mmCIF file as gemmi writes it, N, C-alpha and C atoms, coordinates in Angstrom:
data_model
loop_
_atom_site.group_PDB
_atom_site.id
_atom_site.type_symbol
_atom_site.label_atom_id
_atom_site.label_alt_id
_atom_site.label_comp_id
_atom_site.label_asym_id
_atom_site.label_entity_id
_atom_site.label_seq_id
_atom_site.pdbx_PDB_ins_code
_atom_site.Cartn_x
_atom_site.Cartn_y
_atom_site.Cartn_z
_atom_site.occupancy
_atom_site.B_iso_or_equiv
_atom_site.pdbx_formal_charge
_atom_site.auth_seq_id
_atom_site.auth_asym_id
_atom_site.pdbx_PDB_model_num
ATOM 1 N N . UNK Axp A 1 ? 138.431 138.312 47.043 1 0 ? 1 A 1
ATOM 2 C CA . UNK Axp A 1 ? 139.38 139.028 47.877 1 0 ? 1 A 1
ATOM 3 C C . UNK Axp A 1 ? 138.643 140.128 48.626 1 0 ? 1 A 1
ATOM 4 N N . UNK Axp A 2 ? 138.953 140.248 49.884 1 0 ? 2 A 1
ATOM 5 C CA . UNK Axp A 2 ? 138.325 141.272 50.717 1 0 ? 2 A 1
ATOM 6 C C . UNK Axp A 2 ? 138.979 142.625 50.468 1 0 ? 2 A 1
ATOM 7 N N . UNK Axp A 3 ? 138.421 143.634 51.115 1 0 ? 3 A 1
ATOM 8 C CA . UNK Axp A 3 ? 138.931 144.992 50.988 1 0 ? 3 A 1
ATOM 9 C C . UNK Axp A 3 ? 140.42 145.059 51.331 1 0 ? 3 A 1
ATOM 10 N N . UNK Axp A 4 ? 141.148 145.785 50.546 1 0 ? 4 A 1
ATOM 11 C CA . UNK Axp A 4 ? 142.589 145.942 50.732 1 0 ? 4 A 1
ATOM 12 C C . UNK Axp A 4 ? 142.88 146.663 52.042 1 0 ? 4 A 1
ATOM 13 N N . UNK Axp A 5 ? 143.819 146.132 52.797 1 0 ? 5 A 1
ATOM 14 C CA . UNK Axp A 5 ? 144.236 146.746 54.058 1 0 ? 5 A 1
ATOM 15 C C . UNK Axp A 5 ? 145.672 147.227 53.921 1 0 ? 5 A 1
ATOM 16 N N . UNK Axp A 6 ? 146.045 148.2 54.728 1 0 ? 6 A 1
ATOM 17 C CA . UNK Axp A 6 ? 147.409 148.723 54.723 1 0 ? 6 A 1
ATOM 18 C C . UNK Axp A 6 ? 148.096 148.363 56.031 1 0 ? 6 A 1
ATOM 19 N N . UNK Axp A 7 ? 149.402 148.191 55.946 1 0 ? 7 A 1
ATOM 20 C CA . UNK Axp A 7 ? 150.223 147.975 57.138 1 0 ? 7 A 1
ATOM 21 C C . UNK Axp A 7 ? 151.514 148.747 56.938 1 0 ? 7 A 1
ATOM 22 N N . UNK Axp A 8 ? 151.999 149.345 57.998 1 0 ? 8 A 1
ATOM 23 C CA . UNK Axp A 8 ? 153.235 150.125 57.942 1 0 ? 8 A 1
ATOM 24 C C . UNK Axp A 8 ? 154.373 149.285 58.514 1 0 ? 8 A 1
ATOM 25 N N . UNK Axp A 9 ? 155.542 149.397 57.906 1 0 ? 9 A 1
ATOM 26 C CA . UNK Axp A 9 ? 156.72 148.695 58.404 1 0 ? 9 A 1
ATOM 27 C C . UNK Axp A 9 ? 157.358 149.551 59.49 1 0 ? 9 A 1
ATOM 28 N N . UNK Axp A 10 ? 157.561 148.947 60.666 1 0 ? 10 A 1
ATOM 29 C CA . UNK Axp A 10 ? 158.158 149.648 61.802 1 0 ? 10 A 1
ATOM 30 C C . UNK Axp A 10 ? 159.669 149.741 61.675 1 0 ? 10 A 1
ATOM 31 N N . UNK Axp A 11 ? 160.281 150.418 62.636 1 0 ? 11 A 1
ATOM 32 C CA . UNK Axp A 11 ? 161.72 150.675 62.583 1 0 ? 11 A 1
ATOM 33 C C . UNK Axp A 11 ? 162.556 149.401 62.591 1 0 ? 11 A 1
ATOM 34 N N . UNK Axp A 12 ? 162.062 148.335 63.181 1 0 ? 12 A 1
ATOM 35 C CA . UNK Axp A 12 ? 162.803 147.07 63.222 1 0 ? 12 A 1
ATOM 36 C C . UNK Axp A 12 ? 162.285 146.084 62.179 1 0 ? 12 A 1
ATOM 37 N N . UNK Axp A 13 ? 161.523 146.57 61.214 1 0 ? 13 A 1
ATOM 38 C CA . UNK Axp A 13 ? 161 145.707 60.165 1 0 ? 13 A 1
ATOM 39 C C . UNK Axp A 13 ? 159.715 144.996 60.553 1 0 ? 13 A 1
ATOM 40 N N . UNK Axp A 14 ? 159.132 145.383 61.68 1 0 ? 14 A 1
ATOM 41 C CA . UNK Axp A 14 ? 157.904 144.729 62.126 1 0 ? 14 A 1
ATOM 42 C C . UNK Axp A 14 ? 156.7 145.224 61.333 1 0 ? 14 A 1
ATOM 43 N N . UNK Axp A 15 ? 155.757 144.315 61.131 1 0 ? 15 A 1
ATOM 44 C CA . UNK Axp A 15 ? 154.515 144.637 60.44 1 0 ? 15 A 1
ATOM 45 C C . UNK Axp A 15 ? 153.373 144.156 61.323 1 0 ? 15 A 1
ATOM 46 N N . UNK Axp A 16 ? 152.386 145.008 61.551 1 0 ? 16 A 1
ATOM 47 C CA . UNK Axp A 16 ? 151.201 144.602 62.293 1 0 ? 16 A 1
ATOM 48 C C . UNK Axp A 16 ? 150.143 144.19 61.277 1 0 ? 16 A 1
ATOM 49 N N . UNK Axp A 17 ? 149.709 142.935 61.37 1 0 ? 17 A 1
ATOM 50 C CA . UNK Axp A 17 ? 148.666 142.436 60.478 1 0 ? 17 A 1
ATOM 51 C C . UNK Axp A 17 ? 147.333 142.941 61.021 1 0 ? 17 A 1
ATOM 52 N N . UNK Axp A 18 ? 146.52 143.606 60.193 1 0 ? 18 A 1
ATOM 53 C CA . UNK Axp A 18 ? 145.246 144.144 60.678 1 0 ? 18 A 1
ATOM 54 C C . UNK Axp A 18 ? 144.377 143.059 61.325 1 0 ? 18 A 1
ATOM 55 N N . UNK Axp A 19 ? 143.64 143.447 62.377 1 0 ? 19 A 1
ATOM 56 C CA . UNK Axp A 19 ? 142.833 142.512 63.15 1 0 ? 19 A 1
ATOM 57 C C . UNK Axp A 19 ? 141.863 141.731 62.272 1 0 ? 19 A 1
ATOM 58 N N . UNK Axp A 20 ? 141.222 142.399 61.329 1 0 ? 20 A 1
ATOM 59 C CA . UNK Axp A 20 ? 140.256 141.725 60.454 1 0 ? 20 A 1
ATOM 60 C C . UNK Axp A 20 ? 140.914 140.551 59.716 1 0 ? 20 A 1
ATOM 61 N N . UNK Axp A 21 ? 142.129 140.754 59.256 1 0 ? 21 A 1
ATOM 62 C CA . UNK Axp A 21 ? 142.846 139.692 58.542 1 0 ? 21 A 1
ATOM 63 C C . UNK Axp A 21 ? 143.287 138.605 59.513 1 0 ? 21 A 1
ATOM 64 N N . UNK Axp A 22 ? 143.776 139.003 60.702 1 0 ? 22 A 1
ATOM 65 C CA . UNK Axp A 22 ? 144.16 137.997 61.708 1 0 ? 22 A 1
ATOM 66 C C . UNK Axp A 22 ? 142.975 137.115 62.066 1 0 ? 22 A 1
ATOM 67 N N . UNK Axp A 23 ? 141.807 137.728 62.252 1 0 ? 23 A 1
ATOM 68 C CA . UNK Axp A 23 ? 140.606 136.96 62.589 1 0 ? 23 A 1
ATOM 69 C C . UNK Axp A 23 ? 140.203 136.034 61.442 1 0 ? 23 A 1
ATOM 70 N N . UNK Axp A 24 ? 140.201 136.564 60.222 1 0 ? 24 A 1
ATOM 71 C CA . UNK Axp A 24 ? 139.807 135.776 59.052 1 0 ? 24 A 1
ATOM 72 C C . UNK Axp A 24 ? 140.725 134.57 58.852 1 0 ? 24 A 1
ATOM 73 N N . UNK Axp A 25 ? 142.01 134.753 59.12 1 0 ? 25 A 1
ATOM 74 C CA . UNK Axp A 25 ? 142.995 133.685 58.909 1 0 ? 25 A 1
ATOM 75 C C . UNK Axp A 25 ? 143.278 132.89 60.182 1 0 ? 25 A 1
ATOM 76 N N . UNK Axp A 26 ? 142.545 133.196 61.245 1 0 ? 26 A 1
ATOM 77 C CA . UNK Axp A 26 ? 142.704 132.503 62.528 1 0 ? 26 A 1
ATOM 78 C C . UNK Axp A 26 ? 144.151 132.573 63.029 1 0 ? 26 A 1
ATOM 79 N N . UNK Axp A 27 ? 144.732 133.755 62.945 1 0 ? 27 A 1
ATOM 80 C CA . UNK Axp A 27 ? 146.098 133.969 63.425 1 0 ? 27 A 1
ATOM 81 C C . UNK Axp A 27 ? 146.06 134.422 64.875 1 0 ? 27 A 1
ATOM 82 N N . UNK Axp A 28 ? 146.894 133.822 65.684 1 0 ? 28 A 1
ATOM 83 C CA . UNK Axp A 28 ? 146.964 134.144 67.106 1 0 ? 28 A 1
ATOM 84 C C . UNK Axp A 28 ? 148.405 134.476 67.491 1 0 ? 28 A 1
ATOM 85 N N . UNK Axp A 29 ? 148.568 135.178 68.593 1 0 ? 29 A 1
ATOM 86 C CA . UNK Axp A 29 ? 149.904 135.488 69.092 1 0 ? 29 A 1
ATOM 87 C C . UNK Axp A 29 ? 150.684 134.19 69.271 1 0 ? 29 A 1
ATOM 88 N N . UNK Axp A 30 ? 151.915 134.184 68.777 1 0 ? 30 A 1
ATOM 89 C CA . UNK Axp A 30 ? 152.766 133.002 68.887 1 0 ? 30 A 1
ATOM 90 C C . UNK Axp A 30 ? 152.703 132.078 67.683 1 0 ? 30 A 1
ATOM 91 N N . UNK Axp A 31 ? 151.724 132.291 66.775 1 0 ? 31 A 1
ATOM 92 C CA . UNK Axp A 31 ? 151.661 131.469 65.563 1 0 ? 31 A 1
ATOM 93 C C . UNK Axp A 31 ? 152.929 131.663 64.744 1 0 ? 31 A 1
ATOM 94 N N . UNK Axp A 32 ? 153.319 130.625 64.038 1 0 ? 32 A 1
ATOM 95 C CA . UNK Axp A 32 ? 154.485 130.679 63.164 1 0 ? 32 A 1
ATOM 96 C C . UNK Axp A 32 ? 154.004 130.925 61.737 1 0 ? 32 A 1
ATOM 97 N N . UNK Axp A 33 ? 154.633 131.88 61.055 1 0 ? 33 A 1
ATOM 98 C CA . UNK Axp A 33 ? 154.327 132.163 59.656 1 0 ? 33 A 1
ATOM 99 C C . UNK Axp A 33 ? 155.561 131.875 58.817 1 0 ? 33 A 1
ATOM 100 N N . UNK Axp A 34 ? 155.354 131.207 57.684 1 0 ? 34 A 1
ATOM 101 C CA . UNK Axp A 34 ? 156.439 131.053 56.717 1 0 ? 34 A 1
ATOM 102 C C . UNK Axp A 34 ? 156.395 132.269 55.804 1 0 ? 34 A 1
ATOM 103 N N . UNK Axp A 35 ? 157.568 132.75 55.419 1 0 ? 35 A 1
ATOM 104 C CA . UNK Axp A 35 ? 157.65 133.953 54.59 1 0 ? 35 A 1
ATOM 105 C C . UNK Axp A 35 ? 158.37 133.606 53.296 1 0 ? 35 A 1
ATOM 106 N N . UNK Axp A 36 ? 157.706 133.893 52.174 1 0 ? 36 A 1
ATOM 107 C CA . UNK Axp A 36 ? 158.272 133.665 50.848 1 0 ? 36 A 1
ATOM 108 C C . UNK Axp A 36 ? 158.261 134.984 50.09 1 0 ? 36 A 1
ATOM 109 N N . UNK Axp A 37 ? 159.095 135.082 49.084 1 0 ? 37 A 1
ATOM 110 C CA . UNK Axp A 37 ? 158.986 136.192 48.142 1 0 ? 37 A 1
ATOM 111 C C . UNK Axp A 37 ? 158.803 135.604 46.756 1 0 ? 37 A 1
ATOM 112 N N . UNK Axp A 38 ? 158.049 136.31 45.941 1 0 ? 38 A 1
ATOM 113 C CA . UNK Axp A 38 ? 157.808 135.872 44.567 1 0 ? 38 A 1
ATOM 114 C C . UNK Axp A 38 ? 157.533 137.106 43.722 1 0 ? 38 A 1
ATOM 115 N N . UNK Axp A 39 ? 158.413 137.364 42.778 1 0 ? 39 A 1
ATOM 116 C CA . UNK Axp A 39 ? 158.212 138.499 41.883 1 0 ? 39 A 1
ATOM 117 C C . UNK Axp A 39 ? 158.059 139.826 42.611 1 0 ? 39 A 1
ATOM 118 N N . UNK Axp A 40 ? 158.846 140.033 43.667 1 0 ? 40 A 1
ATOM 119 C CA . UNK Axp A 40 ? 158.771 141.28 44.411 1 0 ? 40 A 1
ATOM 120 C C . UNK Axp A 40 ? 157.614 141.356 45.391 1 0 ? 40 A 1
ATOM 121 N N . UNK Axp A 41 ? 156.859 140.264 45.55 1 0 ? 41 A 1
ATOM 122 C CA . UNK Axp A 41 ? 155.736 140.225 46.49 1 0 ? 41 A 1
ATOM 123 C C . UNK Axp A 41 ? 156.122 139.388 47.704 1 0 ? 41 A 1
ATOM 124 N N . UNK Axp A 42 ? 155.587 139.752 48.853 1 0 ? 42 A 1
ATOM 125 C CA . UNK Axp A 42 ? 155.816 139.003 50.09 1 0 ? 42 A 1
ATOM 126 C C . UNK Axp A 42 ? 154.593 138.136 50.341 1 0 ? 42 A 1
ATOM 127 N N . UNK Axp A 43 ? 154.833 136.864 50.624 1 0 ? 43 A 1
ATOM 128 C CA . UNK Axp A 43 ? 153.753 135.919 50.88 1 0 ? 43 A 1
ATOM 129 C C . UNK Axp A 43 ? 153.943 135.355 52.283 1 0 ? 43 A 1
ATOM 130 N N . UNK Axp A 44 ? 152.926 135.495 53.124 1 0 ? 44 A 1
ATOM 131 C CA . UNK Axp A 44 ? 152.949 134.957 54.483 1 0 ? 44 A 1
ATOM 132 C C . UNK Axp A 44 ? 151.986 133.78 54.552 1 0 ? 44 A 1
ATOM 133 N N . UNK Axp A 45 ? 152.443 132.673 55.118 1 0 ? 45 A 1
ATOM 134 C CA . UNK Axp A 45 ? 151.623 131.471 55.216 1 0 ? 45 A 1
ATOM 135 C C . UNK Axp A 45 ? 151.694 130.937 56.64 1 0 ? 45 A 1
ATOM 136 N N . UNK Axp A 46 ? 150.532 130.702 57.242 1 0 ? 46 A 1
ATOM 137 C CA . UNK Axp A 46 ? 150.503 130.135 58.591 1 0 ? 46 A 1
ATOM 138 C C . UNK Axp A 46 ? 151.075 128.728 58.544 1 0 ? 46 A 1
ATOM 139 N N . UNK Axp A 47 ? 152.009 128.457 59.415 1 0 ? 47 A 1
ATOM 140 C CA . UNK Axp A 47 ? 152.681 127.157 59.438 1 0 ? 47 A 1
ATOM 141 C C . UNK Axp A 47 ? 151.923 126.224 60.373 1 0 ? 47 A 1
ATOM 142 N N . UNK Axp A 48 ? 150.863 125.616 59.836 1 0 ? 48 A 1
ATOM 143 C CA . UNK Axp A 48 ? 150.038 124.73 60.647 1 0 ? 48 A 1
ATOM 144 C C . UNK Axp A 48 ? 150.754 123.433 60.983 1 0 ? 48 A 1
ATOM 145 N N . UNK Axp A 49 ? 151.832 123.147 60.275 1 0 ? 49 A 1
ATOM 146 C CA . UNK Axp A 49 ? 152.612 121.952 60.575 1 0 ? 49 A 1
ATOM 147 C C . UNK Axp A 49 ? 153.209 122.064 61.978 1 0 ? 49 A 1
ATOM 148 N N . UNK Axp A 50 ? 153.408 123.298 62.448 1 0 ? 50 A 1
ATOM 149 C CA . UNK Axp A 50 ? 153.962 123.516 63.785 1 0 ? 50 A 1
ATOM 150 C C . UNK Axp A 50 ? 153.138 122.771 64.834 1 0 ? 50 A 1
ATOM 151 N N . UNK Axp A 51 ? 151.814 122.75 64.659 1 0 ? 51 A 1
ATOM 152 C CA . UNK Axp A 51 ? 150.952 122.048 65.603 1 0 ? 51 A 1
ATOM 153 C C . UNK Axp A 51 ? 151.288 120.564 65.619 1 0 ? 51 A 1
ATOM 154 N N . UNK Axp A 52 ? 151.658 120.007 64.462 1 0 ? 52 A 1
ATOM 155 C CA . UNK Axp A 52 ? 152.031 118.598 64.398 1 0 ? 52 A 1
ATOM 156 C C . UNK Axp A 52 ? 153.344 118.338 65.122 1 0 ? 52 A 1
ATOM 157 N N . UNK Axp A 53 ? 154.239 119.322 65.102 1 0 ? 53 A 1
ATOM 158 C CA . UNK Axp A 53 ? 155.499 119.155 65.82 1 0 ? 53 A 1
ATOM 159 C C . UNK Axp A 53 ? 155.22 119.047 67.318 1 0 ? 53 A 1
ATOM 160 N N . UNK Axp A 54 ? 154.281 119.85 67.8 1 0 ? 54 A 1
ATOM 161 C CA . UNK Axp A 54 ? 153.887 119.733 69.205 1 0 ? 54 A 1
ATOM 162 C C . UNK Axp A 54 ? 153.297 118.357 69.471 1 0 ? 54 A 1
ATOM 163 N N . UNK Axp A 55 ? 152.524 117.842 68.508 1 0 ? 55 A 1
ATOM 164 C CA . UNK Axp A 55 ? 151.959 116.499 68.644 1 0 ? 55 A 1
ATOM 165 C C . UNK Axp A 55 ? 153.048 115.448 68.73 1 0 ? 55 A 1
ATOM 166 N N . UNK Axp A 56 ? 154.13 115.648 67.982 1 0 ? 56 A 1
ATOM 167 C CA . UNK Axp A 56 ? 155.265 114.72 68.014 1 0 ? 56 A 1
ATOM 168 C C . UNK Axp A 56 ? 155.881 114.711 69.403 1 0 ? 56 A 1
ATOM 169 N N . UNK Axp A 57 ? 156.021 115.897 69.999 1 0 ? 57 A 1
ATOM 170 C CA . UNK Axp A 57 ? 156.605 115.987 71.336 1 0 ? 57 A 1
ATOM 171 C C . UNK Axp A 57 ? 155.74 115.272 72.365 1 0 ? 57 A 1
ATOM 172 N N . UNK Axp A 58 ? 154.431 115.218 72.095 1 0 ? 58 A 1
ATOM 173 C CA . UNK Axp A 58 ? 153.515 114.538 73.009 1 0 ? 58 A 1
ATOM 174 C C . UNK Axp A 58 ? 153.377 113.056 72.667 1 0 ? 58 A 1
ATOM 175 N N . UNK Axp A 59 ? 154.077 112.59 71.62 1 0 ? 59 A 1
ATOM 176 C CA . UNK Axp A 59 ? 154.002 111.189 71.233 1 0 ? 59 A 1
ATOM 177 C C . UNK Axp A 59 ? 152.806 110.849 70.365 1 0 ? 59 A 1
ATOM 178 N N . UNK Axp A 60 ? 152.109 111.876 69.836 1 0 ? 60 A 1
ATOM 179 C CA . UNK Axp A 60 ? 150.934 111.618 69.009 1 0 ? 60 A 1
ATOM 180 C C . UNK Axp A 60 ? 151.313 111.205 67.595 1 0 ? 60 A 1
ATOM 181 N N . UNK Axp A 61 ? 152.431 111.72 67.087 1 0 ? 61 A 1
ATOM 182 C CA . UNK Axp A 61 ? 152.959 111.314 65.787 1 0 ? 61 A 1
ATOM 183 C C . UNK Axp A 61 ? 154.474 111.205 65.91 1 0 ? 61 A 1
ATOM 184 N N . UNK Axp A 62 ? 155.089 110.513 64.955 1 0 ? 62 A 1
ATOM 185 C CA . UNK Axp A 62 ? 156.537 110.311 65.026 1 0 ? 62 A 1
ATOM 186 C C . UNK Axp A 62 ? 157.282 111.457 64.357 1 0 ? 62 A 1
ATOM 187 N N . UNK Axp A 63 ? 158.556 111.577 64.677 1 0 ? 63 A 1
ATOM 188 C CA . UNK Axp A 63 ? 159.403 112.602 64.054 1 0 ? 63 A 1
ATOM 189 C C . UNK Axp A 63 ? 159.492 112.373 62.552 1 0 ? 63 A 1
ATOM 190 N N . UNK Axp A 64 ? 159.531 111.1 62.112 1 0 ? 64 A 1
ATOM 191 C CA . UNK Axp A 64 ? 159.574 110.801 60.678 1 0 ? 64 A 1
ATOM 192 C C . UNK Axp A 64 ? 158.313 111.291 59.977 1 0 ? 64 A 1
ATOM 193 N N . UNK Axp A 65 ? 157.16 111.152 60.632 1 0 ? 65 A 1
ATOM 194 C CA . UNK Axp A 65 ? 155.907 111.631 60.044 1 0 ? 65 A 1
ATOM 195 C C . UNK Axp A 65 ? 155.908 113.151 59.925 1 0 ? 65 A 1
ATOM 196 N N . UNK Axp A 66 ? 156.442 113.823 60.925 1 0 ? 66 A 1
ATOM 197 C CA . UNK Axp A 66 ? 156.536 115.286 60.875 1 0 ? 66 A 1
ATOM 198 C C . UNK Axp A 66 ? 157.461 115.709 59.746 1 0 ? 66 A 1
ATOM 199 N N . UNK Axp A 67 ? 158.622 115.063 59.635 1 0 ? 67 A 1
ATOM 200 C CA . UNK Axp A 67 ? 159.578 115.412 58.58 1 0 ? 67 A 1
ATOM 201 C C . UNK Axp A 67 ? 158.977 115.182 57.201 1 0 ? 67 A 1
ATOM 202 N N . UNK Axp A 68 ? 158.265 114.069 57.028 1 0 ? 68 A 1
ATOM 203 C CA . UNK Axp A 68 ? 157.624 113.776 55.744 1 0 ? 68 A 1
ATOM 204 C C . UNK Axp A 68 ? 156.583 114.845 55.414 1 0 ? 68 A 1
ATOM 205 N N . UNK Axp A 69 ? 155.788 115.231 56.408 1 0 ? 69 A 1
ATOM 206 C CA . UNK Axp A 69 ? 154.769 116.249 56.174 1 0 ? 69 A 1
ATOM 207 C C . UNK Axp A 69 ? 155.397 117.602 55.845 1 0 ? 69 A 1
ATOM 208 N N . UNK Axp A 70 ? 156.485 117.95 56.52 1 0 ? 70 A 1
ATOM 209 C CA . UNK Axp A 70 ? 157.185 119.199 56.204 1 0 ? 70 A 1
ATOM 210 C C . UNK Axp A 70 ? 157.695 119.195 54.77 1 0 ? 70 A 1
ATOM 211 N N . UNK Axp A 71 ? 158.277 118.078 54.343 1 0 ? 71 A 1
ATOM 212 C CA . UNK Axp A 71 ? 158.774 117.965 52.97 1 0 ? 71 A 1
ATOM 213 C C . UNK Axp A 71 ? 157.637 118.098 51.967 1 0 ? 71 A 1
ATOM 214 N N . UNK Axp A 72 ? 156.518 117.415 52.22 1 0 ? 72 A 1
ATOM 215 C CA . UNK Axp A 72 ? 155.366 117.486 51.32 1 0 ? 72 A 1
ATOM 216 C C . UNK Axp A 72 ? 154.81 118.903 51.269 1 0 ? 72 A 1
ATOM 217 N N . UNK Axp A 73 ? 154.773 119.56 52.415 1 0 ? 73 A 1
ATOM 218 C CA . UNK Axp A 73 ? 154.272 120.93 52.483 1 0 ? 73 A 1
ATOM 219 C C . UNK Axp A 73 ? 155.167 121.875 51.687 1 0 ? 73 A 1
ATOM 220 N N . UNK Axp A 74 ? 156.484 121.717 51.816 1 0 ? 74 A 1
ATOM 221 C CA . UNK Axp A 74 ? 157.424 122.55 51.054 1 0 ? 74 A 1
ATOM 222 C C . UNK Axp A 74 ? 157.245 122.36 49.555 1 0 ? 74 A 1
ATOM 223 N N . UNK Axp A 75 ? 157.089 121.112 49.111 1 0 ? 75 A 1
ATOM 224 C CA . UNK Axp A 75 ? 156.891 120.819 47.688 1 0 ? 75 A 1
ATOM 225 C C . UNK Axp A 75 ? 155.595 121.448 47.196 1 0 ? 75 A 1
ATOM 226 N N . UNK Axp A 76 ? 154.526 121.319 47.983 1 0 ? 76 A 1
ATOM 227 C CA . UNK Axp A 76 ? 153.231 121.893 47.593 1 0 ? 76 A 1
ATOM 228 C C . UNK Axp A 76 ? 153.32 123.406 47.465 1 0 ? 76 A 1
ATOM 229 N N . UNK Axp A 77 ? 154.016 124.07 48.409 1 0 ? 77 A 1
ATOM 230 C CA . UNK Axp A 77 ? 154.137 125.521 48.337 1 0 ? 77 A 1
ATOM 231 C C . UNK Axp A 77 ? 154.984 125.954 47.152 1 0 ? 77 A 1
ATOM 232 N N . UNK Axp A 78 ? 156.031 125.222 46.859 1 0 ? 78 A 1
ATOM 233 C CA . UNK Axp A 78 ? 156.853 125.549 45.688 1 0 ? 78 A 1
ATOM 234 C C . UNK Axp A 78 ? 156.022 125.463 44.412 1 0 ? 78 A 1
ATOM 235 N N . UNK Axp A 79 ? 155.166 124.46 44.313 1 0 ? 79 A 1
ATOM 236 C CA . UNK Axp A 79 ? 154.29 124.329 43.133 1 0 ? 79 A 1
ATOM 237 C C . UNK Axp A 79 ? 153.333 125.503 43.037 1 0 ? 79 A 1
ATOM 238 N N . UNK Axp A 80 ? 152.74 125.894 44.162 1 0 ? 80 A 1
ATOM 239 C CA . UNK Axp A 80 ? 151.799 127.019 44.163 1 0 ? 80 A 1
ATOM 240 C C . UNK Axp A 80 ? 152.489 128.32 43.769 1 0 ? 80 A 1
ATOM 241 N N . UNK Axp A 81 ? 153.715 128.499 44.235 1 0 ? 81 A 1
ATOM 242 C CA . UNK Axp A 81 ? 154.431 129.741 43.949 1 0 ? 81 A 1
ATOM 243 C C . UNK Axp A 81 ? 154.847 129.842 42.489 1 0 ? 81 A 1
ATOM 244 N N . UNK Axp A 82 ? 155.013 128.712 41.829 1 0 ? 82 A 1
ATOM 245 C CA . UNK Axp A 82 ? 155.412 128.723 40.412 1 0 ? 82 A 1
ATOM 246 C C . UNK Axp A 82 ? 154.277 129.138 39.493 1 0 ? 82 A 1
ATOM 247 N N . UNK Axp A 83 ? 153.047 129.077 39.973 1 0 ? 83 A 1
ATOM 248 C CA . UNK Axp A 83 ? 151.879 129.405 39.128 1 0 ? 83 A 1
ATOM 249 C C . UNK Axp A 83 ? 151.824 130.866 38.8 1 0 ? 83 A 1
């Protein structure tokens, strides 16, 4: 784990993720993050499946494939959160 960073919650509940963390996690403006809570902790996860949804719109994959991947991703995250 890298050095602990701080972020302040703004008046509308906004949080600015420090640049070092955004760079390390390859987060860009417009990226979608899934938000979970576990034991009073907030967990943010980049929703890389979103890129596949764009692929579906371009005809690169089917809607059924996207739905299956979303379901598998949800199951995997639930397993990780239970640990």
